C-alpha positions in Angstrom: 0.1 0.0 -0.1 1.3 3.3 -1.0 1.6 6.3 1.6 -1.1 8.7 1.4 -0.3 12.2 2.8 -3.2 15.0 3.9 -3.0 17.0 0.5 -3.9 13.9 -1.2 -6.8 13.3 0.9 -8.2 16.8 0.3 -8.1 16.1 -3.3 -9.9 13.1 -2.9 -12.6 14.6 -0.6 -12.8 17.6 -3.1 -13.5 15.3 -6.1 -16.1 13.4 -4.3 -18.1 16.4 -3.2 -17.6 18.1 -6.7 -18.9 14.9 -8.4 -21.7 14.5 -6.3 -23.0 17.8 -6.1 -21.9 19.5 -9.3 -21.6 22.7 -7.3 -18.6 25.1 -7.1 -19.8 27.1 -4.3 -20.5 23.6 -2.0 -17.4 22.2 -2.7 -15.4 25.6 -1.7 -17.4 25.7 1.3 -16.7 22.1 2.3 -12.8 23.0 1.8 -13.0 26.2 3.6 -11.5 27.9 0.7 -11.7 31.5 0.8 -10.9 31.9 -2.9 -13.0 30.0 -5.6 -9.8 30.2 -7.6 -8.4 27.6 -5.3 -11.4 25.6 -5.6 -11.4 25.7 -9.2 -7.9 24.4 -9.4 -9.2 21.2 -7.5 -12.2 21.0 -9.7 -9.9 21.5 -13.1 -7.8 18.6 -11.8 -10.9 16.4 -11.7 -11.9 17.3 -15.2 -8.6 16.6 -16.8 -8.3 13.4 -15.2 -11.5 12.5 -16.4 -10.8 13.4 -20.0 -7.6 11.5 -19.7 -9.3 8.1 -18.4 -12.4 8.7 -20.8 -9.9 8.5 -23.7 -7.7 6.1 -22.5 -11.0 4.0 -22.3 -12.2 5.0 -26.2 -9.0 3.9 -27.6 -8.8 0.5 -25.9 -12.1 -0.2 -27.2 -11.4 1.1 -30.6 -13.5 4.4 -30.7 -11.8 7.7 -31.6 -11.2 10.4 -29.0 -14.0 11.8 -26.7 -14.2 15.5 -27.2 -13.9 17.4 -24.1 -15.8 20.5 -22.7 -12.6 22.4 -23.0 -12.1 21.6 -26.9 -13.0 24.5 -29.3 
């Protein structure tokens, strides 16, 4: 089992809250962040990882890349 630090635990907590609620303000409040920019950094990490894993799955089943909401 690998070592998990408090920072990784907070990121996991933020991910669970945001994925469950989809609400940036609720996630900000739960993490006790003063700035939404800080919370957005946590949420952005979640979105990037989702895109990465979605595309990995699509490649494995032979489909083309799934377009993310960040694509133009």
